[in-house]
N, CA, C and O atoms as CSV, one atom per row, in Angstrom:
chain,resi,resn,atom,element,x,y,z
A,1,MET,N,N,1.057,-1.135,-0.488
A,1,MET,CA,C,-0.019,0.289,-0.085
A,1,MET,C,C,0.723,1.075,-0.084
A,1,MET,O,O,1.887,0.898,0.275
A,2,PRO,N,N,0.168,2.352,-0.558
A,2,PRO,CA,C,1.601,3.256,-0.665
A,2,PRO,C,C,1.292,3.873,0.202
A,2,PRO,O,O,0.340,3.641,0.947
A,3,ILE,N,N,2.332,5.114,0.281
A,3,ILE,CA,C,1.916,6.354,1.510
A,3,ILE,C,C,0.626,6.905,1.346
A,3,ILE,O,O,-0.186,6.885,2.271
A,4,GLN,N,N,0.395,7.352,0.342
A,4,GLN,CA,C,-1.016,7.691,0.149
A,4,GLN,C,C,-2.638,6.698,0.813
A,4,GLN,O,O,-3.676,7.358,0.815
A,5,GLY,N,N,-2.692,5.742,1.136
A,5,GLY,CA,C,-3.562,5.551,1.646
A,5,GLY,C,C,-2.955,4.525,3.261
A,5,GLY,O,O,-3.467,3.523,3.760
A,6,ARG,N,N,-1.578,5.394,3.738
A,6,ARG,CA,C,-0.958,3.986,5.118
A,6,ARG,C,C,-1.422,5.943,5.633
A,6,ARG,O,O,-2.507,6.003,6.212
A,7,PHE,N,N,-0.670,7.394,5.438
A,7,PHE,CA,C,-1.292,7.850,6.068
A,7,PHE,C,C,-2.747,7.664,6.594
A,7,PHE,O,O,-2.923,7.195,7.719
A,8,PRO,N,N,-3.740,8.008,5.837
A,8,PRO,CA,C,-4.646,8.589,6.524
A,8,PRO,C,C,-4.984,6.917,7.871
A,8,PRO,O,O,-5.556,7.199,8.924
A,9,LEU,N,N,-4.687,5.829,7.693
A,9,LEU,CA,C,-5.092,5.076,8.556
A,9,LEU,C,C,-4.098,5.287,9.825
A,9,LEU,O,O,-4.482,5.289,10.995
A,10,ALA,N,N,-2.225,5.532,9.224
A,10,ALA,CA,C,-2.290,5.651,10.562
A,10,ALA,C,C,-2.918,6.887,11.326
A,10,ALA,O,O,-3.482,6.802,12.417
A,11,PHE,N,N,-2.751,7.973,10.642
A,11,PHE,CA,C,-3.258,9.038,11.384
A,11,PHE,C,C,-5.047,8.844,12.450
A,11,PHE,O,O,-5.357,9.276,13.560
A,12,GLN,N,N,-5.725,8.120,11.560
A,12,GLN,CA,C,-6.875,7.840,12.699
A,12,GLN,C,C,-6.310,7.681,13.958
A,12,GLN,O,O,-6.874,8.249,14.894
A,13,LEU,N,N,-5.089,6.878,14.220
A,13,LEU,CA,C,-5.251,6.127,14.872
A,13,LEU,C,C,-3.898,6.752,16.760
A,13,LEU,O,O,-3.328,6.330,17.766
A,14,VAL,N,N,-4.318,8.452,15.591
A,14,VAL,CA,C,-3.367,9.010,16.673
A,14,VAL,C,C,-4.752,9.519,17.324
A,14,VAL,O,O,-4.348,10.662,17.536
A,15,PRO,N,N,-6.187,9.543,17.843
A,15,PRO,CA,C,-7.072,9.778,19.134
A,15,PRO,C,C,-7.477,8.982,19.242
A,15,PRO,O,O,-8.322,9.212,20.107
A,16,GLY,N,N,-7.581,7.556,18.857
A,16,GLY,CA,C,-7.273,6.114,19.689
A,16,GLY,C,C,-6.646,5.696,20.818
A,16,GLY,O,O,-6.990,5.204,21.893
A,17,LEU,N,N,-5.116,6.191,20.017
A,17,LEU,CA,C,-4.380,5.758,21.066
A,17,LEU,C,C,-4.310,6.830,22.221
A,17,LEU,O,O,-3.912,6.495,23.337
A,18,ILE,N,N,-4.799,8.450,21.873
A,18,ILE,CA,C,-4.728,9.326,23.058
A,18,ILE,C,C,-5.430,9.034,24.632
A,18,ILE,O,O,-5.119,9.232,25.807
A,19,ILE,N,N,-6.462,8.495,23.934
A,19,ILE,CA,C,-7.603,8.039,24.507
A,19,ILE,C,C,-7.206,5.895,25.436
A,19,ILE,O,O,-7.512,5.610,26.594
A,20,ALA,N,N,-6.704,5.168,24.691
A,20,ALA,CA,C,-6.772,4.144,25.384
A,20,ALA,C,C,-5.168,4.345,26.902
A,20,ALA,O,O,-5.165,4.099,28.109
A,21,ALA,N,N,-4.208,4.824,26.054
A,21,ALA,CA,C,-3.775,5.700,26.910
A,21,ALA,C,C,-3.638,6.823,28.506
A,21,ALA,O,O,-2.748,6.904,29.353
A,22,GLY,N,N,-5.434,7.796,28.296
A,22,GLY,CA,C,-5.671,8.182,29.092
A,22,GLY,C,C,-6.692,7.505,29.966
A,22,GLY,O,O,-6.895,7.771,31.151
A,23,ILE,N,N,-7.440,6.408,29.089
A,23,ILE,CA,C,-8.258,6.144,30.081
A,23,ILE,C,C,-8.102,5.478,31.316
A,23,ILE,O,O,-8.954,5.415,32.203
A,24,TRP,N,N,-6.096,4.605,31.339
A,24,TRP,CA,C,-5.964,5.000,33.008
A,24,TRP,C,C,-6.000,4.669,34.078
A,24,TRP,O,O,-5.982,3.863,35.009
A,25,PHE,N,N,-6.127,6.651,33.111
A,25,PHE,CA,C,-5.919,7.500,34.639
A,25,PHE,C,C,-7.481,8.136,34.620
A,25,PHE,O,O,-7.378,9.360,34.694
A,26,LEU,N,N,-8.359,7.876,34.574
A,26,LEU,CA,C,-9.323,7.583,35.075
A,26,LEU,C,C,-10.101,6.973,36.399
A,26,LEU,O,O,-10.123,5.809,36.800
A,27,GLN,N,N,-10.657,8.014,36.878
A,27,GLN,CA,C,-10.977,6.917,38.527
A,27,GLN,C,C,-12.549,7.094,38.115
A,27,GLN,O,O,-13.207,7.926,37.491
A,28,GLU,N,N,-12.906,5.310,39.106
A,28,GLU,CA,C,-14.119,4.699,38.590
A,28,GLU,C,C,-15.173,5.386,38.981
A,28,GLU,O,O,-15.031,6.057,40.003
A,29,SER,N,N,-16.278,5.402,38.400
A,29,SER,CA,C,-18.027,6.254,38.795
A,29,SER,C,C,-17.928,5.881,40.102
A,29,SER,O,O,-17.355,4.902,40.579
A,30,PRO,N,N,-18.746,7.049,40.818
A,30,PRO,CA,C,-19.541,6.930,42.545
A,30,PRO,C,C,-21.101,5.055,42.236
A,30,PRO,O,O,-21.493,4.147,42.970
A,31,ARG,N,N,-21.347,5.427,40.948
A,31,ARG,CA,C,-22.467,4.697,40.616
A,31,ARG,C,C,-21.758,3.214,40.689
A,31,ARG,O,O,-21.986,2.660,41.764
A,32,TRP,N,N,-20.765,2.281,39.574
A,32,TRP,CA,C,-20.367,1.666,40.063
A,32,TRP,C,C,-19.819,1.081,41.116
A,32,TRP,O,O,-20.233,0.003,41.543
A,33,LEU,N,N,-18.655,1.852,41.732
A,33,LEU,CA,C,-18.247,1.745,42.979
A,33,LEU,C,C,-19.107,1.573,44.385
A,33,LEU,O,O,-18.808,0.989,45.427
A,34,ILE,N,N,-20.310,2.323,43.998
A,34,ILE,CA,C,-21.392,0.996,45.256
A,34,ILE,C,C,-22.346,0.427,44.680
A,34,ILE,O,O,-23.244,-0.165,45.278
A,35,GLU,N,N,-22.284,0.510,43.817
A,35,GLU,CA,C,-22.345,-0.950,43.491
A,35,GLU,C,C,-21.771,-2.278,43.725
A,35,GLU,O,O,-22.351,-3.363,43.768
A,36,LYS,N,N,-20.336,-1.958,43.892
A,36,LYS,CA,C,-19.640,-3.329,44.510
A,36,LYS,C,C,-19.662,-2.612,45.990
A,36,LYS,O,O,-18.515,-2.394,46.379
A,37,ASP,N,N,-20.540,-2.249,46.783
A,37,ASP,CA,C,-19.930,-2.268,47.909
A,37,ASP,C,C,-19.117,-1.241,48.030
A,37,ASP,O,O,-18.101,-1.370,48.713
A,38,ARG,N,N,-19.199,-0.906,47.852
A,38,ARG,CA,C,-17.652,0.041,47.488
A,38,ARG,C,C,-18.082,1.499,48.463
A,38,ARG,O,O,-18.148,2.471,47.710
A,39,HIS,N,N,-18.236,1.688,49.220
A,39,HIS,CA,C,-18.960,2.863,49.538
A,39,HIS,C,C,-18.186,4.226,50.293
A,39,HIS,O,O,-18.730,5.326,50.204
A,40,GLU,N,N,-17.141,4.100,50.891
A,40,GLU,CA,C,-16.568,4.635,51.735
A,40,GLU,C,C,-15.690,5.636,50.504
A,40,GLU,O,O,-15.432,6.838,50.554
A,41,GLU,N,N,-15.361,4.598,49.400
A,41,GLU,CA,C,-14.496,5.318,47.581
A,41,GLU,C,C,-15.048,5.261,47.434
A,41,GLU,O,O,-14.812,4.179,46.896
A,42,ALA,N,N,-16.296,5.404,47.247
A,42,ALA,CA,C,-17.385,6.419,45.900
A,42,ALA,C,C,-18.120,7.846,47.535
A,42,ALA,O,O,-18.366,9.021,47.262
A,43,ARG,N,N,-18.166,7.689,47.927
A,43,ARG,CA,C,-17.991,9.811,48.681
A,43,ARG,C,C,-16.681,10.078,48.164
A,43,ARG,O,O,-16.507,11.281,47.971
A,44,LEU,N,N,-15.696,9.344,47.873
A,44,LEU,CA,C,-14.604,10.153,47.719
A,44,LEU,C,C,-14.665,10.528,46.786
A,44,LEU,O,O,-14.984,11.715,46.852
A,45,VAL,N,N,-14.486,10.071,45.424
A,45,VAL,CA,C,-15.188,10.309,44.451
A,45,VAL,C,C,-15.936,11.645,43.950
A,45,VAL,O,O,-15.690,12.464,43.064
A,46,LEU,N,N,-16.952,11.505,44.903
A,46,LEU,CA,C,-17.887,12.598,44.056
A,46,LEU,C,C,-17.592,14.287,45.350
A,46,LEU,O,O,-17.928,15.408,44.967
A,47,GLU,N,N,-16.783,13.991,47.137
A,47,GLU,CA,C,-16.076,14.675,47.444
A,47,GLU,C,C,-14.884,15.484,46.327
A,47,GLU,O,O,-14.411,16.618,46.392
A,48,LYS,N,N,-14.651,14.362,45.309
A,48,LYS,CA,C,-13.038,15.089,44.323
A,48,LYS,C,C,-14.297,15.613,43.275
A,48,LYS,O,O,-14.648,16.786,43.150
A,49,MET,N,N,-14.832,14.531,42.616
A,49,MET,CA,C,-15.995,15.976,41.724
A,49,MET,C,C,-17.124,17.554,41.666
A,49,MET,O,O,-17.598,18.519,41.065
A,50,HIS,N,N,-16.951,16.583,43.066
A,50,HIS,CA,C,-17.673,18.094,43.332
A,50,HIS,C,C,-17.987,18.704,44.717
A,50,HIS,O,O,-19.079,19.105,45.122
A,51,GLY,N,N,-16.619,18.686,45.454
A,51,GLY,CA,C,-17.034,18.856,46.998
A,51,GLY,C,C,-15.939,20.248,47.138
A,51,GLY,O,O,-14.747,20.269,46.831
A,52,ASN,N,N,-16.594,21.131,47.582
A,52,ASN,CA,C,-15.934,22.675,48.352
A,52,ASN,C,C,-15.835,22.768,49.541
A,52,ASN,O,O,-15.687,23.917,49.957
A,53,GLY,N,N,-15.870,21.768,50.455
A,53,GLY,CA,C,-16.233,22.168,51.448
A,53,GLY,C,C,-17.087,22.737,51.822
A,53,GLY,O,O,-17.011,22.906,53.039
A,54,SER,N,N,-17.934,23.156,51.377
A,54,SER,CA,C,-19.512,24.179,51.328
A,54,SER,C,C,-20.518,23.160,50.673
A,54,SER,O,O,-21.625,23.584,50.339
A,55,ASN,N,N,-20.212,21.915,50.485
A,55,ASN,CA,C,-22.120,21.848,50.088
A,55,ASN,C,C,-21.548,20.490,50.844
A,55,ASN,O,O,-21.004,19.958,49.877
A,56,GLN,N,N,-21.421,19.984,51.468
A,56,GLN,CA,C,-21.570,18.654,51.598
A,56,GLN,C,C,-23.226,17.978,52.095
A,56,GLN,O,O,-23.420,16.937,52.722
A,57,GLU,N,N,-24.293,18.986,51.562
A,57,GLU,CA,C,-25.981,18.353,52.062
A,57,GLU,C,C,-25.953,18.242,50.358
A,57,GLU,O,O,-26.929,18.946,50.101
A,58,PHE,N,N,-25.467,17.820,49.141
A,58,PHE,CA,C,-25.646,18.143,48.159
A,58,PHE,C,C,-24.870,16.641,48.155
A,58,PHE,O,O,-25.514,15.691,48.600
A,59,LEU,N,N,-23.632,16.434,47.709
A,59,LEU,CA,C,-22.642,15.520,48.053
A,59,LEU,C,C,-23.808,14.115,48.392
A,59,LEU,O,O,-24.249,13.201,47.695
A,60,ASP,N,N,-24.068,14.706,50.405
A,60,ASP,CA,C,-25.700,13.540,50.387
A,60,ASP,C,C,-26.240,13.222,49.936
A,60,ASP,O,O,-26.349,12.026,49.665
A,61,LEU,N,N,-27.120,14.380,49.467
A,61,LEU,CA,C,-28.056,14.507,48.788
A,61,LEU,C,C,-27.712,13.421,47.193
A,61,LEU,O,O,-28.388,12.510,46.715
A,62,GLU,N,N,-26.770,13.853,46.867
A,62,GLU,CA,C,-26.562,12.988,45.125
A,62,GLU,C,C,-26.541,11.396,46.051
A,62,GLU,O,O,-27.408,10.548,45.840
A,63,TYR,N,N,-25.368,11.176,47.115
A,63,TYR,CA,C,-24.761,9.691,47.829
A,63,TYR,C,C,-26.511,8.678,47.650
A,63,TYR,O,O,-26.828,7.667,47.022
A,64,ARG,N,N,-27.258,9.632,48.572
A,64,ARG,CA,C,-27.868,8.242,49.063
A,64,ARG,C,C,-29.337,8.703,47.677
A,64,ARG,O,O,-30.381,8.129,47.987
A,65,GLU,N,N,-29.481,9.606,46.309
A,65,GLU,CA,C,-30.103,9.513,45.183
A,65,GLU,C,C,-29.097,8.285,44.225
A,65,GLU,O,O,-29.657,7.644,43.336
A,66,ILE,N,N,-28.272,8.166,44.391
A,66,ILE,CA,C,-27.371,7.081,43.912
A,66,ILE,C,C,-27.676,6.006,44.147
A,66,ILE,O,O,-28.563,5.427,43.520
A,67,ARG,N,N,-26.609,5.163,45.695
A,67,ARG,CA,C,-27.480,4.718,46.004
A,67,ARG,C,C,-29.588,4.035,46.311
A,67,ARG,O,O,-29.807,2.825,46.349
A,68,ASP,N,N,-30.469,4.814,46.434
A,68,ASP,CA,C,-31.544,4.209,46.143
A,68,ASP,C,C,-31.442,4.186,44.877
A,68,ASP,O,O,-31.187,5.390,44.843
A,69,THR,N,N,-31.426,4.035,44.321
A,69,THR,CA,C,-31.130,4.488,41.853
A,69,THR,C,C,-30.883,2.374,41.742
A,69,THR,O,O,-31.589,1.513,41.218
A,70,ILE,N,N,-29.416,2.282,42.603
A,70,ILE,CA,C,-29.454,1.146,43.046
A,70,ILE,C,C,-30.381,0.038,43.308
A,70,ILE,O,O,-31.024,-0.735,42.598
A,71,VAL,N,N,-30.210,0.250,44.758
A,71,VAL,CA,C,-31.317,-0.366,45.497
A,71,VAL,C,C,-32.980,-0.873,44.931
A,71,VAL,O,O,-33.539,-1.954,45.119
A,72,ALA,N,N,-33.421,0.207,44.274
A,72,ALA,CA,C,-34.815,0.375,43.475
A,72,ALA,C,C,-34.679,-0.578,42.461
A,72,ALA,O,O,-35.629,-1.310,42.179
A,73,GLU,N,N,-33.002,-0.695,41.554
A,73,GLU,CA,C,-33.067,-1.518,39.777
A,73,GLU,C,C,-32.932,-2.768,40.492
A,73,GLU,O,O,-33.579,-3.675,39.969
A,74,LYS,N,N,-32.105,-3.179,41.820
A,74,LYS,CA,C,-31.450,-4.338,42.119
A,74,LYS,C,C,-33.170,-4.936,42.738
A,74,LYS,O,O,-33.552,-6.042,42.355
A,75,SER,N,N,-33.983,-4.172,43.590
A,75,SER,CA,C,-35.507,-5.240,43.576
A,75,SER,C,C,-35.871,-5.471,41.753
A,75,SER,O,O,-35.671,-6.467,41.059
A,76,LEU,N,N,-36.344,-4.400,41.454
A,76,LEU,CA,C,-37.392,-4.839,40.247
A,76,LEU,C,C,-36.592,-6.217,39.719
A,76,LEU,O,O,-37.387,-7.110,39.425
A,77,GLN,N,N,-35.406,-6.514,39.567
A,77,GLN,CA,C,-35.149,-8.175,38.991
A,77,GLN,C,C,-34.872,-7.675,37.803
A,77,GLN,O,O,-33.844,-8.333,37.640
A,78,ILE,N,N,-34.965,-6.953,36.699
A,78,ILE,CA,C,-34.918,-6.418,35.454
A,78,ILE,C,C,-33.921,-7.987,34.500
A,78,ILE,O,O,-32.700,-7.847,34.573
A,79,PRO,N,N,-34.300,-9.033,33.873
A,79,PRO,CA,C,-33.969,-9.640,32.878
A,79,PRO,C,C,-33.054,-9.676,32.262
A,79,PRO,O,O,-32.963,-9.214,31.125
A,80,ALA,N,N,-32.337,-10.133,32.770
A,80,ALA,CA,C,-30.120,-10.551,32.285
A,80,ALA,C,C,-30.941,-10.584,30.353
A,80,ALA,O,O,-32.066,-11.002,30.082
A,81,TRP,N,N,-29.938,-10.021,29.383
A,81,TRP,CA,C,-29.167,-9.547,28.157
A,81,TRP,C,C,-29.596,-11.492,28.008
A,81,TRP,O,O,-30.113,-12.076,27.056
A,82,SER,N,N,-29.234,-11.926,29.045
A,82,SER,CA,C,-29.161,-13.814,27.561
A,82,SER,C,C,-30.654,-14.377,28.157
A,82,SER,O,O,-30.825,-15.550,27.825
A,83,ALA,N,N,-31.916,-13.744,29.061
A,83,ALA,CA,C,-33.248,-14.185,28.116
A,83,ALA,C,C,-33.403,-13.480,26.741
A,83,ALA,O,O,-34.526,-13.784,26.340
A,84,LEU,N,N,-32.928,-12.860,26.040
A,84,LEU,CA,C,-32.850,-12.815,24.284
A,84,LEU,C,C,-32.433,-13.888,23.919
A,84,LEU,O,O,-33.353,-14.286,23.203
A,85,LEU,N,N,-31.806,-14.512,23.915
A,85,LEU,CA,C,-31.199,-15.959,23.399
A,85,LEU,C,C,-32.191,-16.785,23.848
A,85,LEU,O,O,-32.668,-17.318,22.846
A,86,LYS,N,N,-32.860,-17.244,25.020
A,86,LYS,CA,C,-33.232,-17.943,25.367
A,86,LYS,C,C,-34.725,-19.096,24.531
A,86,LYS,O,O,-34.862,-20.199,24.004
A,87,LYS,N,N,-35.714,-17.616,24.991
A,87,LYS,CA,C,-36.913,-17.747,23.878
A,87,LYS,C,C,-36.606,-18.006,22.238
A,87,LYS,O,O,-35.591,-17.312,22.170
A,88,PRO,N,N,-36.697,-18.272,21.541
A,88,PRO,CA,C,-37.238,-18.654,20.306
A,88,PRO,C,C,-37.697,-17.936,18.679
A,88,PRO,O,O,-37.603,-18.066,17.459
A,89,SER,N,N,-38.322,-16.993,19.953
A,89,SER,CA,C,-39.171,-15.796,19.524
A,89,SER,C,C,-38.050,-14.977,19.379
A,89,SER,O,O,-37.336,-14.697,18.416
A,90,SER,N,N,-38.061,-14.620,20.695
A,90,SER,CA,C,-37.229,-13.383,20.987
A,90,SER,C,C,-35.976,-13.349,20.030
A,90,SER,O,O,-35.609,-12.338,19.431
A,91,ARG,N,N,-35.339,-14.638,19.959
A,91,ARG,CA,C,-34.182,-15.083,19.204
A,91,ARG,C,C,-34.008,-14.868,17.703
A,91,ARG,O,O,-32.988,-14.775,17.019
A,92,ARG,N,N,-34.993,-14.830,17.468
A,92,ARG,CA,C,-35.430,-15.014,15.593
A,92,ARG,C,C,-35.396,-13.126,15.855
A,92,ARG,O,O,-34.485,-12.363,15.532
A,93,ARG,N,N,-36.325,-12.883,16.336
A,93,ARG,CA,C,-36.514,-10.599,16.251
A,93,ARG,C,C,-34.701,-10.460,16.136
A,93,ARG,O,O,-34.043,-10.257,15.116
A,94,LEU,N,N,-34.256,-10.628,17.416
A,94,LEU,CA,C,-33.088,-10.874,17.804
A,94,LEU,C,C,-32.179,-10.017,16.169
A,94,LEU,O,O,-31.895,-8.902,15.732
A,95,LEU,N,N,-32.043,-11.660,15.769
A,95,LEU,CA,C,-31.651,-12.222,14.940
A,95,LEU,C,C,-31.452,-10.885,13.840
A,95,LEU,O,O,-30.596,-10.095,13.442
A,96,LEU,N,N,-32.636,-11.187,13.697
A,96,LEU,CA,C,-33.005,-10.283,12.627
A,96,LEU,C,C,-32.550,-9.242,11.722
A,96,LEU,O,O,-32.002,-8.923,10.667
A,97,GLY,N,N,-33.319,-8.809,13.166
A,97,GLY,CA,C,-32.851,-6.626,13.428
A,97,GLY,C,C,-31.900,-6.407,13.985
A,97,GLY,O,O,-32.119,-5.423,14.690
A,98,CYS,N,N,-29.984,-7.064,14.223
A,98,CYS,CA,C,-29.274,-7.330,13.558
A,98,CYS,C,C,-28.633,-7.387,12.623
A,98,CYS,O,O,-27.515,-6.921,12.400
A,99,GLY,N,N,-29.576,-8.201,11.760
A,99,GLY,CA,C,-28.426,-8.535,10.792
A,99,GLY,C,C,-29.277,-7.625,9.385
A,99,GLY,O,O,-28.698,-6.928,8.551
A,100,VAL,N,N,-30.353,-7.821,9.439
A,100,VAL,CA,C,-31.371,-5.948,8.315
A,100,VAL,C,C,-29.675,-4.573,8.719
A,100,VAL,O,O,-29.045,-3.805,7.991
A,101,GLN,N,N,-29.605,-4.862,9.922
A,101,GLN,CA,C,-28.570,-3.232,10.317
A,101,GLN,C,C,-27.299,-3.121,9.881
A,101,GLN,O,O,-26.853,-2.115,9.330
A,102,ALA,N,N,-26.402,-4.585,10.208
A,102,ALA,CA,C,-25.678,-5.028,9.144
A,102,ALA,C,C,-25.331,-4.950,8.465
A,102,ALA,O,O,-24.331,-4.360,8.058
A,103,PHE,N,N,-26.783,-6.134,7.660
A,103,PHE,CA,C,-26.658,-5.746,5.745
A,103,PHE,C,C,-26.969,-4.570,4.933
A,103,PHE,O,O,-27.080,-4.329,3.731
A,104,GLY,N,N,-27.098,-3.747,6.343
A,104,GLY,CA,C,-27.766,-2.907,5.737
A,104,GLY,C,C,-26.420,-2.192,5.139
A,104,GLY,O,O,-26.112,-2.008,3.962
A,105,GLN,N,N,-25.414,-1.701,6.862
A,105,GLN,CA,C,-24.460,-0.798,6.322
A,105,GLN,C,C,-23.253,-1.383,5.623
A,105,GLN,O,O,-22.120,-0.928,5.467
A,106,LEU,N,N,-23.924,-2.741,5.175
A,106,LEU,CA,C,-22.288,-3.764,4.492
A,106,LEU,C,C,-23.211,-3.326,3.081
A,106,LEU,O,O,-22.565,-2.835,2.155
A,107,SER,N,N,-24.044,-3.422,2.983
A,107,SER,CA,C,-24.706,-2.285,1.316
A,107,SER,C,C,-24.188,-1.324,1.002
A,107,SER,O,O,-23.228,-1.576,0.274
A,108,GLY,N,N,-24.286,-0.607,1.126
A,108,GLY,CA,C,-23.651,1.644,1.832
A,108,GLY,C,C,-25.511,1.915,1.005
A,108,GLY,O,O,-25.800,2.750,0.147
A,109,ILE,N,N,-26.513,0.810,1.711
A,109,ILE,CA,C,-28.208,0.899,0.949
A,109,ILE,C,C,-28.895,2.593,1.544
A,109,ILE,O,O,-29.459,3.602,1.122
A,110,ASN,N,N,-28.223,1.828,3.088
A,110,ASN,CA,C,-28.800,3.434,3.481
A,110,ASN,C,C,-27.818,4.547,3.156
A,110,ASN,O,O,-28.187,5.500,3.842
A,111,VAL,N,N,-27.102,4.784,2.683
A,111,VAL,CA,C,-26.902,6.553,2.086
A,111,VAL,C,C,-26.850,6.021,1.466
A,111,VAL,O,O,-25.789,6.359,1.992
A,112,GLY,N,N,-26.822,4.874,0.118
A,112,GLY,CA,C,-26.997,5.929,-1.522
A,112,GLY,C,C,-29.363,5.842,-1.722
A,112,GLY,O,O,-30.275,6.082,-2.514
A,113,PHE,N,N,-29.102,5.362,-0.418
A,113,PHE,CA,C,-30.929,5.209,-1.281
A,113,PHE,C,C,-31.631,7.232,-0.511
A,113,PHE,O,O,-32.027,8.248,-1.081
A,114,LEU,N,N,-31.412,6.829,1.022
A,114,LEU,CA,C,-31.520,7.585,1.785
A,114,LEU,C,C,-31.155,9.356,1.437
A,114,LEU,O,O,-31.777,10.352,1.807
A,115,CYS,N,N,-29.531,9.208,0.333
A,115,CYS,CA,C,-28.849,10.721,-0.019
A,115,CYS,C,C,-29.479,10.916,-0.736
A,115,CYS,O,O,-29.964,12.047,-0.738
A,116,PHE,N,N,-29.956,9.791,-1.992
A,116,PHE,CA,C,-30.030,10.343,-3.345
A,116,PHE,C,C,-31.748,10.007,-3.889
A,116,PHE,O,O,-32.308,11.024,-4.297
A,117,TYR,N,N,-32.476,8.910,-3.924
A,117,TYR,CA,C,-33.085,8.024,-4.387
A,117,TYR,C,C,-34.396,8.358,-3.558
A,117,TYR,O,O,-35.448,7.851,-3.947
A,118,LEU,N,N,-34.402,9.263,-2.329
A,118,LEU,CA,C,-36.033,9.125,-1.975
A,118,LEU,C,C,-35.946,10.945,-1.426
A,118,LEU,O,O,-36.298,11.402,-0.338
A,119,PRO,N,N,-35.294,11.761,-2.741
A,119,PRO,CA,C,-35.886,13.298,-1.745
A,119,PRO,C,C,-36.414,12.488,-3.365
A,119,PRO,O,O,-37.610,12.227,-3.227
A,120,CYS,N,N,-35.945,12.049,-4.728
A,120,CYS,CA,C,-36.930,12.131,-5.788
A,120,CYS,C,C,-38.306,10.705,-6.004
A,120,CYS,O,O,-38.627,10.265,-7.108
A,121,LEU,N,N,-38.669,10.417,-5.196
A,121,LEU,CA,C,-39.316,9.689,-4.441
A,121,LEU,C,C,-40.898,10.721,-4.417
A,121,LEU,O,O,-41.952,10.768,-5.052
A,122,SER,N,N,-40.325,11.351,-3.405
A,122,SER,CA,C,-41.855,12.178,-2.670
A,122,SER,C,C,-41.922,13.406,-3.355
A,122,SER,O,O,-42.826,14.204,-3.106
């Protein structure tokens, strides 16, 4: 492949490499920490993100809101994603939907049809 083809590919790697290197410096979200029963760490992260020394009530309210939301979500017993694959009719619908999306992208019909032919049809 000549340099004309390699340069654009290499140039597209730069943002991805920056993100991949920077992700190690991010802290966990307070919601994830509370879900994993690491409550003190969640409070510290909230204080680091929003704390300025004078808004302890806001931090307590935000912590309680996150905790209460997690407790409510756990009590609902929402089925897992694997439930889509257990029932044959749901499995068929999932495969049809994913197939239509994938083949539409692969064939290019979405761009050609919408951009060029749809205005002519209406």
